[in-house]
C-alpha positions in Angstrom: 16.3 21.4 -17.3 16.0 23.8 -14.4 12.7 23.6 -12.7 11.2 26.5 -10.7 9.9 24.9 -7.6 7.5 26.1 -4.9 9.6 24.3 -2.3 13.0 25.7 -3.4 15.2 26.8 -0.5 18.7 26.3 0.8 17.4 23.9 3.4 15.6 21.9 0.8 18.7 21.9 -1.4 20.6 20.5 1.6 18.0 17.8 2.2 18.1 16.7 -1.5 21.9 16.8 -1.5 21.9 14.5 1.5 19.4 12.1 -0.2 21.6 12.0 -3.3 24.5 10.6 -1.2 22.5 7.5 -0.4 23.8 4.6 -2.3 21.8 1.5 -1.3 18.3 0.7 -0.1 19.8 0.0 3.3 21.2 3.5 3.3 17.7 4.8 2.5 16.1 2.8 5.3 18.7 4.1 7.8 18.4 7.8 6.8 14.6 7.9 6.3 13.9 6.0 9.6 15.9 8.8 11.3 14.5 11.8 9.4 10.9 10.8 9.0 8.2 9.2 11.1 6.9 5.8 10.2 3.6 7.4 9.1 5.5 9.9 6.8 7.4 7.1 5.1 4.2 5.0 4.7 2.4 8.0 3.2 5.1 8.7 0.7 5.3 5.0 -0.2 1.5 4.9 -0.6 1.7 7.9 -3.0 4.1 6.1 -5.3 1.9 3.0 -5.3 -1.1 5.1 -6.1 0.7 6.7 -9.1 1.6 3.2 -10.4 -2.0 2.2 -10.2 -3.2 5.4 -11.9 -0.8 4.7 -14.8 -2.3 1.3 -15.1 -5.7 3.0 -15.4 -7.1 1.5 -12.2 -10.3 3.1 -10.9 -10.2 5.3 -7.8 -12.3 2.6 -6.1 -9.7 -0.1 -7.0 -6.8 2.1 -5.9 -8.6 2.9 -2.6 -9.1 -0.8 -1.9 -5.6 -1.8 -2.8 -3.7 1.0 -1.1 -6.0 2.4 1.6 -5.6 5.9 0.1 -8.6 8.2 0.3 -10.2 9.3 -2.9 -9.1 12.9 -2.0 -5.4 11.7 -1.8 -5.8 9.7 -5.1 -7.3 12.8 -6.7 -4.5 15.0 -5.5 -1.9 12.5 -6.8 -3.7 12.3 -10.1 -3.6 16.1 -10.4 0.1 16.1 -9.7 0.6 13.3 -12.2 -1.2 15.2 -15.0 -0.4 18.9 -14.1 2.5 18.8 -11.7 6.3 19.1 -12.1 6.6 15.7 -13.9 8.5 14.3 -10.9 6.4 11.1 -10.8 6.9 10.6 -14.5 10.6 11.2 -14.2 11.1 8.6 -11.5 8.8 6.0 -13.1 10.7 6.4 -16.3 14.0 5.9 -14.6 12.6 2.9 -12.8 11.5 1.7 -16.2 7.9 1.3 -14.9 5.2 1.0 -17.5 1.4 0.4 -17.4 2.1 -3.2 -18.5 4.3 -4.1 -15.5 2.9 -7.0 -13.5 4.5 -6.1 -10.3 3.2 -3.2 -8.1 
C-alpha cells in the first residue's frame, strides 16, 4: 500500500532509509542519540507508551499519571490512533502487542 503522507519529501525518504539500515537496539541508541535530543527521544517514547495504554482502554487520567503526558498530548495521540495513517496500529501489530499484554 502506498500512503500519501503530509511529510513526504526526499529528505524524509533519506531519513527513513537511514532508519531502515539500523539492525539492533544498540544501533538505534547510537543513531537516535546523535540525531535527536534526549527530550525528543523521550517524547517519542512517551507517545508509544500512551498508545499502548489507550489500546488497553486506560482513562486519560490513568495515562497522564503513568506517563506524565498531558491530556492534550493524549488526545492528539488518540486522534492519530483512530483517524491517522494507521502507523501506530501497524507497529503494534508487528510488535504483536495486544490490549491483553501485561507488559507496558
